[in-house]
N, C-alpha and C positions, 0 to 999 in steps of 0.2 A: 615433467610428467610425460615420459615417452612410453607409450604402450599401444597395443593394437587390439581390435575386437576379434581378430582371427584366432581361433583356437579355444575360445570361451563358448562352449556349446551349451545349449539349453536342452534339458531332458524332459521337461514337463511344462504345462501351460502356465503355471504360476511363475516359473523362472523366466519364461518368454515375455510375460506381460509385466514384469517388474519395472518399477519406475527408474531404478538405476541397475540395469542388467550387468554392467561391468563391475568387477570386483574393485578395480582401481578407482572407479567413480565413487563407490561407497566408502572406500578408505579416505579419499580426498574430502568428501562431505563430512565425514566424522572428524577429520583434522580441522576443518573450518569451524565446526561447532565447538570443538575443544578450544581453539584459539579465541573464539568469541567469548567464551566463558572466562578464559584466562585473562582477557583484556580487562575484565572487571577488577582484577587484583593488580594488574600491571599499569593500567592507564591512570592518568590524573583526573581530577574532578572536571576540568574544562573539557577534556576529550569525551568523557562519558555524558555529561549533562548537555553540552552545546553541540556535539557532533553525533555521537552514536545513538542516543535515545531518539532525537528527532529523525535520524536516518531510518531507524527501525519502524517508527510510527508511520512515516510517509511511505515506506516500503509496503507496510500492511494495507494502507489505504490504496496504494497503486495495485496491489494484488486484487483487491475488491473491484476496482474499476476495470482491471484487465479481464476479469471473469465476464463482465458484462459487455465490454467493448471489444476486447481482443478475441475471446472465445465464442461469444454469442453474436457479435456484430451489431450490437445496439449501442448507439452513442448516447452518453449521458453528460449533462452539464450541471447536475445537482449533487455532485459528490460532497461538496462542502456542507450542504444542508443536511445530508444524511449523516455525516460525521457529527453535526450539531445535535441531531436527534439522539444519537447514542450518548453524547456527553450530558445532555439535559436529563435523559432517562436515568443514567447512572447517578446523577446528583440527587434526583428525587428519591430513588430507591435507597441509596445509602444514608440519606437523612431521615427517611421514614422508618427504615429498619437498621439502625446502627449496630445491632447485635450480630448481624450477618456479616461475614467476611467480605471485604470490598472486592476481592478477586471474583467472587461469585457474581456480584452485581455488574462488574465489567463485562463478563461474558453474557449475562442476561440482558444487559442494555442493548446488545446487538440485535436481539429479537424485536425490540420496539422499532429500531431502524429498519429491520427487514420487513416488518408489517407496513410501514409507511412507504418503503421502496416498492413493495408489491402493489400497493394501492395506486401509486403514480405510474406503475408499469402497465396498468390495464390498457392504456391506449396503444401499446406496442403491437397488439394484434392487428390493428387497422392501419397504423401509420409507421413509418420508418424513416431513417435518414435525417434530413434537416427538420422535418416536422416533429419527429420524436425528440430531437435535441431541443426544440422550442418547448415541448411539453415538460421535459425535465428542467429546463431553465425556469419555467413557471413554478415548478416545485421548489426550486432554489429560492426564488423571491418570496413565495408564500410562506415557506417554513422560516425564512429569515424574519419575515414580518411577525410570525408567531413568537419567535424568540424575543422580539422587542416588546410586543403588545400584550403578552400574557404574563403578568407578574407571578402567577401561581407556579410557573416553571422554576423560578428562583426563590420560592418560598417567601415571596413578597419582600425580597431584599431591596433596600432603598437604592443601592448602587446598581442593581440589575446585573450583577456579576456572579459567576460561579466561583466558589472558593473550595479549596481542598482541605477538609478537616483532617485531624490526626487519625490515621488508621494503621493497624499493625497486622503483621503476618508472623505467627509463631513468636509473638512478643517483640518483633523488630519493626520499627516504623517504616512503612513503605509509602506513606502519603502524609502530607503536612509539612510544617517547617522543620521538623526533626528528622525527616527522612534523608538519607545520604544519597548522592548520585550513584554510588555503587549498588545500593539496594534497589533503587528504582531501575537501574539498567538491567540487573539480573531478572527482575520481574517482567519488564518489557521484552527482554530477549526470550525468555521462556514462553511467553504468550505468543510472540511472533513465530517461533519455531513450531509450536503446536498447530497454529492456524495455517501456517505454510504447508506443513505435512498434510493437514486435512484438505487444503485446496489442491495439493498435488494428487492426492488420491481421487478427488472428485473429477478433475479434468482428464485424468488418465483412465477413468472408468466409464461405465455406461452413461452416466449423466453428462460427463464431458463430451462424449461422442454425440449425444443428442444436441448439446449446445453448438458443437462444430457443424453438425448437419444443418441446423437452423441458420447458422452464419453463412455457410456456403451457398445453400439454395433452400429457402424455407418451403417452397412449393413441393420440391422433390422430397424433402424430409416429411412433409405431411402425407404424401402418397406412400411413403414407406411405413407409415403408422405412428409417426411421432406427432404428438399433440402440440401445436405451436403455442397456444395460449399458456398451458401449464408449464411448458419448457421455458418460455420467455419470463413468465412470472417467477419461476424458480431462480432464474439467473438474476433477476432484479432483487429478489429476496436475499440470496446468498451474497451478492455484491454489496447490498446495503448493510447486511450484517457485518461484513468485514469493515466497511467504512464506519459503522457505528462503534465497533470496538476500538478502532483507531482513533475516533474522536474522543472517547473516554480516556484512552491512554494519553492523548495529546494534552488534554486539559489537566488531568489529575496526577499524571506521572511525569510530565515535562514542564508545562507552564506553572502548575500549582494553583491555577485560577485563571479565568478568562472571561471575556465579555462576548456578546453576540457577534461582534464584528470579526471575530476569528474565523467564523464559518461563512464568509461572504463569497461572492462569485469568483474573486481572485484565487481563493483556495481551490475551487473546483477546476479552474484552468491550470493551476499549478500542478495538480495531480494528473490532469489529462496530459500535460506536457511530459511528465515523467513516463507515462505509459507509451506515448508516441516515440520518445527517444529511446527508452529501454527496449521496446519491442512489443508489438501487439501479439497476443496469444502466447506469451512466454512468462512464466513465473520468475525465472532468474532475471529476465529483462526488467521486471518491476524493481528489483534491487539495484540493477545497473542505472536505471533512470533516476531513482531517488538519490543514489550516490552522486551522480553527475550534477543534477540540478541543485541539490541542497549543499553538497560539499564544495561545489565549484567556487562560490563566492569566498569561502574560507580559504581555499587554496590561492585564489587570486589575491586576496588580502595579504597573504604571506609572501608569495613569490614576486608579485609586481613591485612592491616597495624595495625588496632586496635587490632586484635587477636595476631599478631606476635610480636608487639612492646614490650609487657611485658617480652618476652623471649630474647630480644636483637637481633631479626632477622629483618632485613630490607627487605622490599618487593619493588622491583623496578617496573617501568612501563613495562619493557620487560618481567618480570615474569608474570605480570597480563595479558599481551597480549598473551603469550604462553598458559597460563591457560585458557584463554577465547577460543582460538582455540581448545583446547583439549575438553572442555565442549561442545562446539557447535558441533564438529565432533562426539562425543559420542552420543549426542542427535539426530543428523541426522541419524546415524546408527540404533539407538533404534527405532525411529519412522518409518523408512522405513521398518524395519523387523517386529517389534512387533505391532505397532499401526500407520497405515498409515494416520489416521485422526488427529494425533498430539495432541497438548494440548487442542484443542477444544473438542475432544472426551473424554479426561480425565476430562475436566470440566463438560461435560454432565453426565458422570458416577457419579462423586462426587455429583453433584446437585441432581440426582435421588436418591442416597443413603440418602442424607440429607432430601429429601422430604418425604421418607417413613420411616425414622428413628423413629418418634414418634408412628407410626402405623405399626409395622413390619408384622402383619398378616392381 
């Protein structure tokens, strides 16, 4: 992809403020989307169910946390709990109103998570940094306690688990035991594309500029006329909405059922690491971080045994898991100290060098 920005002039404000101002970027994005949809018909069931669906789900959750942490500068450790709110809300809605299409409830469930996120975001006007992280950590433990102790959330199911009943879209099962990985992947991919497009418009518009102003210096933003409380609560609500939708997709279109332990504190740290490694304040970095952290153990499980087997060395799952934690930890330290913008920044630097390589002067 060798092209330059020189010569592509903007003649109006709309073209100048476009998310993808370069024609080649728009063409490249279109090709990526076409390839993603083509993968549904070319990939096998393992690739779609075990790799692509969770990758897309965690990318969506990372986008939600990135809106709060990367664009607004508010640290949250309750992402897993907010995902759980969306999952439990979706379960209650689709069991109470089975005649309504489940896709509607997946989107609606995010609003319940947004309301809970805005509620726990109220302290953000007075506290920030470590203290705000502790407040969201309290939300994580409180909501997880609710998932365990309130049987109404699971319709008094003895097992206490969420299960995915059979639901269809245009006569095709998309949920339940009869749903194929191909159908689930297409549904998840479409939802992720739509919400990513919405997030991209938000962060590049007036609301996104308000979030960035609060992140850079909240006192100066307030003097400029930006209302800190409303702006921070909006960031909490939008972030929690994305996490809630991701939680519903996680349970009903990937796992097919889950228990409360899926939304524990480890899940929150898991998504936070994706944001840090992918890049704070970058939507594409959310995809990079999810790809690296989630797909890394799969790649290690394939590559390491193939390398070590000729030497008679067996590599077990525990070794791969330990190696994964070591690599992720080293990357987190590197990006926090050397490059806070993560893989997204490295991608931009590499792209710029590639663009000017044919014309260095």
